[in-house]
C-alpha positions as CSV (number, residue, x, y, z in Angstrom):
1,M,89.9,127.8,104.5
2,S,87.3,127.5,101.8
3,T,87.8,126.7,98.2
4,P,86.9,129.3,95.6
5,K,83.2,129.4,94.6
6,R,82.5,128.1,91.1
7,T,80.2,130.2,89.1
8,G,80.7,129.3,85.5
9,R,82.0,126.6,83.2
10,Y,85.6,127.3,84.2
11,G,85.1,128.5,87.8
12,E,87.0,131.4,89.2
13,P,90.7,131.4,89.9
14,P,91.7,131.7,93.6
15,S,92.4,135.2,94.8
16,G,95.2,136.0,97.2
17,Q,96.7,133.0,98.9
18,R,95.9,129.7,97.4
19,G,93.3,127.8,99.4
20,A,93.1,124.2,100.4
21,P,93.2,121.8,97.4
22,L,89.9,120.5,96.1
23,P,89.0,116.9,97.0
24,L,90.7,114.5,94.6
25,V,87.9,111.9,94.6
26,T,84.7,113.2,93.0
27,Q,82.7,110.0,92.5
28,P,82.4,106.6,94.1
29,M,85.1,104.1,93.1
30,V,83.9,100.5,92.8
31,A,86.5,97.8,93.2
32,I,86.0,94.7,91.0
33,D,88.0,91.6,91.6
34,E,90.0,90.5,88.7
35,P,88.7,86.9,88.6
36,D,85.2,88.3,88.4
37,L,86.3,90.5,85.5
38,L,87.7,87.4,83.7
39,R,84.5,85.5,84.1
40,R,82.3,88.2,82.6
41,G,83.6,87.7,79.0
42,S,82.7,84.6,77.1
43,A,85.5,82.1,76.0
44,A,85.1,83.2,72.4
45,E,85.5,86.9,73.3
46,R,88.6,86.2,75.4
47,Q,90.2,84.2,72.6
48,R,89.5,87.0,70.2
49,G,91.2,89.5,72.5
50,A,89.0,92.5,71.7
51,I,89.0,95.1,74.4
52,D,85.4,96.0,75.0
53,D,83.3,98.0,77.4
54,T,80.1,100.1,77.5
55,A,79.8,103.5,75.9
56,G,81.2,106.6,77.5
57,V,83.5,104.8,79.9
58,T,86.9,106.0,81.0
59,R,88.4,103.1,82.9
60,V,91.7,103.1,84.8
61,D,93.6,99.8,85.0
62,A,96.8,98.8,86.7
63,P,99.5,97.5,84.3
64,V,98.6,93.8,84.6
65,T,99.4,91.0,82.2
66,A,98.2,91.2,78.7
67,A,95.8,88.3,79.1
68,A,94.0,90.0,82.0
69,I,93.9,93.4,80.2
70,A,92.7,92.0,77.0
71,I,89.5,90.3,78.3
72,E,88.2,93.0,80.5
73,Q,84.5,93.0,79.4
74,A,83.2,94.3,82.7
75,A,80.2,96.6,82.6
76,N,79.1,98.1,85.9
77,Q,75.5,98.8,86.8
78,N,76.5,102.4,86.2
79,P,78.5,102.3,82.9
80,H,80.4,105.5,83.8
81,N,82.0,104.1,86.9
82,I,85.7,103.3,87.1
83,A,86.5,99.6,87.0
84,F,89.7,98.5,88.7
85,T,91.6,95.2,88.4
86,R,93.9,95.9,91.4
87,A,93.5,97.4,94.8
88,T,94.9,100.9,95.0
89,A,98.2,101.1,96.9
90,L,99.8,104.3,97.9
91,Q,103.4,104.7,96.8
92,P,106.1,107.2,97.7
93,P,106.9,109.9,95.2
94,I,109.1,108.9,92.3
95,Q,112.7,109.7,93.3
96,R,114.5,111.6,90.6
97,Q,117.5,113.8,90.9
98,M,116.4,117.4,90.1
99,P,118.6,119.3,87.6
100,A,120.8,122.0,89.0
101,G,120.5,125.7,88.0
102,P,117.8,128.4,88.0
103,P,114.3,127.8,86.5
104,P,114.1,128.4,82.8
105,E,112.9,131.8,81.5
106,I,109.4,131.4,80.0
107,G,107.6,133.9,77.8
108,L,103.9,133.4,77.7
109,S,101.4,134.4,75.0
110,Q,97.8,134.4,76.2
111,H,95.1,132.5,74.2
112,H,91.4,132.3,75.1
113,I,89.5,129.2,74.1
114,P,86.8,129.6,71.5
115,P,83.1,129.8,72.1
116,E,81.3,126.7,73.3
117,E,79.9,125.9,69.8
118,A,83.4,125.7,68.4
119,L,84.9,123.5,71.2
120,D,86.7,120.3,70.2
121,P,84.6,117.4,71.5
122,R,87.7,115.8,73.0
123,L,87.8,118.6,75.7
124,A,85.5,116.8,78.0
125,L,86.4,118.8,81.2
126,V,85.7,122.1,79.3
127,A,82.6,121.1,77.4
128,D,80.8,119.5,80.3
129,P,82.9,119.7,83.5
130,D,80.1,118.3,85.7
131,S,79.6,115.1,83.6
132,E,80.4,111.6,84.8
133,R,82.9,111.4,82.0
134,S,84.7,114.5,83.4
135,A,84.6,112.9,86.8
136,S,86.3,109.8,85.4
137,F,89.3,111.9,84.4
138,R,89.5,113.4,87.8
139,V,89.6,109.9,89.2
140,L,92.4,109.2,86.7
141,R,94.3,112.2,88.2
142,H,93.7,110.8,91.7
143,H,95.1,107.4,90.8
144,L,98.1,108.8,88.9
145,L,99.0,110.9,92.0
146,E,98.9,107.7,94.0
147,V,101.4,105.8,92.0
148,G,104.4,108.0,93.0
149,R,103.3,111.4,91.8
150,P,105.1,111.3,88.4
151,Q,106.2,114.7,87.2
152,V,106.6,113.9,83.5
153,V,103.9,111.7,82.0
154,V,103.8,110.4,78.5
155,C,100.4,109.6,77.1
156,S,100.4,107.2,74.2
157,S,98.5,104.3,72.7
158,P,99.2,101.2,70.7
159,L,97.9,102.7,67.4
160,H,96.4,105.8,65.9
161,G,92.8,106.6,66.9
162,D,92.9,104.9,70.3
163,G,92.2,108.1,72.3
164,K,95.7,109.1,73.5
165,T,95.2,112.8,72.7
166,T,91.8,112.8,74.6
167,V,93.6,111.3,77.6
168,A,96.5,113.7,77.5
169,L,94.2,116.8,77.1
170,N,91.8,115.9,79.9
171,L,94.6,114.6,82.3
172,A,96.4,117.9,81.9
173,L,93.1,119.8,82.5
174,A,92.3,117.7,85.6
175,L,95.8,118.2,87.0
176,A,95.6,122.0,86.5
177,E,92.0,122.4,87.5
178,C,91.3,125.4,89.7
179,G,95.1,126.2,89.8
180,R,95.9,123.2,92.0
181,A,99.2,122.7,90.2
182,K,101.3,124.3,87.5
183,V,100.9,122.1,84.4
184,L,102.4,122.1,81.0
185,L,100.8,120.2,78.1
186,C,103.3,119.3,75.3
187,D,102.6,118.1,71.8
188,A,105.4,115.7,70.9
189,H,103.7,114.0,67.9
190,L,105.7,115.7,65.3
191,R,104.2,113.9,62.3
192,R,100.5,114.4,63.3
193,P,100.3,117.3,65.8
194,Q,96.9,117.8,67.4
195,I,97.1,120.2,70.3
196,A,97.2,123.4,68.2
197,N,94.1,122.4,66.3
198,V,92.2,121.4,69.4
199,F,92.7,124.8,71.1
200,K,92.4,126.7,67.8
201,L,95.8,128.4,68.3
202,V,99.0,129.2,66.4
203,P,102.0,128.8,68.6
204,P,104.3,131.8,68.6
205,W,107.3,129.4,68.3
206,C,106.8,125.8,67.3
207,F,107.7,123.4,70.1
208,A,109.7,121.2,67.6
209,E,111.8,124.2,66.6
210,Q,112.4,125.1,70.2
211,L,113.7,121.6,70.9
212,A,116.3,122.1,68.2
213,A,117.3,125.5,69.4
214,H,117.6,124.5,73.1
215,R,119.7,121.5,72.3
216,N,122.6,123.8,71.5
217,Q,121.6,126.6,73.9
218,P,119.7,125.1,76.9
219,M,119.4,128.5,78.7
220,L,117.4,130.1,75.9
221,P,114.0,131.4,77.0
222,W,111.0,129.2,76.2
223,S,107.9,130.6,74.3
224,L,104.7,128.9,75.4
225,V,101.0,129.6,75.3
226,E,98.9,130.3,78.4
227,I,95.2,129.5,78.5
228,P,94.0,131.5,81.6
229,Q,90.5,130.0,81.9
230,L,92.0,126.5,82.2
231,W,95.1,127.3,84.3
232,L,97.1,125.6,81.6
233,H,100.3,126.2,79.7
234,V,100.7,124.6,76.2
235,A,103.7,123.8,74.1
236,A,102.2,123.2,70.7
237,V,103.7,122.0,67.4
238,S,102.8,124.2,64.4
239,P,100.5,122.4,62.0
240,R,102.7,123.7,59.2
241,I,105.7,121.8,60.4
242,E,107.3,119.3,58.0
243,K,105.5,116.0,58.7
244,T,108.7,113.9,58.1
245,Q,110.5,115.5,61.0
246,L,111.8,112.9,63.6
247,L,112.1,113.4,67.3
248,D,115.5,114.5,68.5
249,A,115.9,112.4,71.7
250,P,118.8,114.4,73.2
251,A,117.0,117.6,72.6
252,F,113.8,116.2,74.2
253,A,115.7,115.1,77.2
254,I,117.4,118.5,77.6
255,A,114.0,120.2,77.4
256,M,112.4,118.0,80.0
257,E,115.3,118.5,82.3
258,R,114.9,122.2,82.1
259,L,111.1,122.4,82.2
260,R,111.0,120.2,85.3
261,L,112.3,123.2,87.2
262,A,109.2,125.3,86.2
263,Y,106.3,122.9,86.4
264,D,104.6,120.5,88.9
265,H,103.4,118.3,86.0
266,I,104.3,117.9,82.3
267,V,101.9,115.9,80.2
268,I,103.2,114.7,76.8
269,D,100.9,113.9,73.9
270,A,103.1,111.3,72.2
271,P,102.9,109.3,69.0
272,P,101.5,105.7,69.1
273,V,103.9,103.1,70.4
274,L,103.8,100.7,67.5
275,G,105.5,101.7,64.3
276,S,108.2,104.0,65.7
277,A,110.7,104.3,68.6
278,D,109.6,107.8,69.6
279,V,107.8,106.7,72.8
280,N,110.9,104.7,73.9
281,L,113.0,107.8,73.5
282,M,110.6,109.9,75.4
283,S,110.2,107.4,78.2
284,D,113.9,107.7,79.0
285,A,113.3,111.4,80.0
286,A,109.9,110.8,81.6
287,D,108.7,109.3,84.9
288,A,105.7,107.3,83.6
289,V,103.9,106.1,80.5
290,L,100.1,106.0,80.3
291,L,98.5,103.9,77.5
292,A,95.1,104.6,76.1
293,V,93.1,101.8,74.5
294,H,89.8,102.2,72.7
295,A,86.8,100.1,73.4
296,R,85.9,97.6,70.7
297,R,88.9,98.7,68.6
298,S,92.1,98.1,70.5
299,T,93.3,94.5,70.7
300,A,95.1,92.5,73.4
301,R,97.9,91.7,71.0
302,D,98.7,95.4,70.2
303,L,98.5,96.3,73.9
304,R,100.8,93.5,74.9
305,K,103.3,94.4,72.1
306,S,103.2,98.1,73.3
307,I,103.9,97.2,76.9
308,E,106.7,94.9,75.8
309,Q,108.2,97.6,73.6
310,V,108.1,100.4,76.2
311,G,108.9,98.3,79.2
312,A,106.4,97.2,81.9
313,S,108.4,99.2,84.6
314,K,107.5,102.5,82.8
315,V,103.9,101.8,82.1
316,V,101.8,102.9,85.1
317,G,98.4,102.0,83.7
318,T,96.0,101.8,80.9
319,V,92.9,104.0,80.2
320,L,89.9,102.6,78.4
321,V,88.1,105.3,76.5
322,Q,85.3,105.7,74.0
């Protein structure tokens, strides 16, 4: 069975029965031994703890010790390749008891992404789907599926500006690409929501308000946004929401329990780890936490503190972005 022919920036959705899934690996993966990574940085750079890399890289790392993560200065001959500190090992799917009951009722409002000249630059898989940077996010998808196929993934970072929203956006797009899975992208950064501005949309019902409503009435219908060109559903927070609003942990847990019944993957754009307990509260209802770190900006100390705060057992990896 052949896969649908791609004719434009977004491709064409499959017609009739869904065909075989597209290949998960879209570019060569070069394994680099960890000792070799450690030798590439000078002693002064390792002592300083700055996380550095060449421009344009999205790099996937296993959750290793902070010392090893902090001094990864490796620059491949091709700077867009993925650098690994551990050999990839297949793991069985994460075992989690599925909630009982029927799937939630979901009302969808369609939204079409703006013209190319108005695209947010963080939408790498939309702006340039054939670039090496986009291929790097597909490799990230591949590796995430290898570590137990987590259903609910929290994307965070040590501090603001480290690239967590970029990772969440493109991971969700990669998981949903060509309709291979049913994916929901949720904005859970209530004090600085980004998703609505990225897609230039106004949610019909703010996701934060829906969390509060579903806490008392879990069987209420959900109101989400569908972006047909991207095979993606979005739960956005209204930019007009009160910025001092805090995450309601029980309400978030109830929402994830219900939405698991409707989606193959749920990607959460979360607040930064340091400075609040929001990510800790979200991780209790999630299967995995993915941390984004920014080249030449993030530090080993902040990354180590973030892993310690969230818990190493929940962190499935780090992504180095620029």
